[in-house]
Phi, psi and omega in degrees: 000135181286165186300314181298315181295317180297320179298318179295317179296317181295316177300317179297316179297317181288338182275343180276172176296122185265151170220174184297330179295315179295315178301314180299321178297318179294314179302311181297321178298316180293320179296325179281335182228079186306335179296338178289341183299319181300321179296313178299314181300318179294333178291347174293346178254013182299147178297328179282112185300322180299316180292317182295319178294319181290324175297321177296321179299315179295319178299322177299316178297320179294320180298327178294325184269316186222075184298340182287353173295336182269109177272177184301323180294326176294315181297316178300319179296314180297316180296318181296332178288336183271347182271000000 
């Protein structure tokens, strides 16, 4: 799936009523396709607050399983948002 299409699918998934099954599906998809992580990470800055918070929630779940997905630039970005 190309990047634009995946971003649209991911935004749609994050915008619906979420449950643990949907979150798990997104997490598993990203773990199986690490290139999708950048798309998810960028959605933490989405204009739609619901999508950005939910993207952060999924990123948190991924960090619990695979913390090495977060490189220094990701960490710097997260820290800069908290200051």
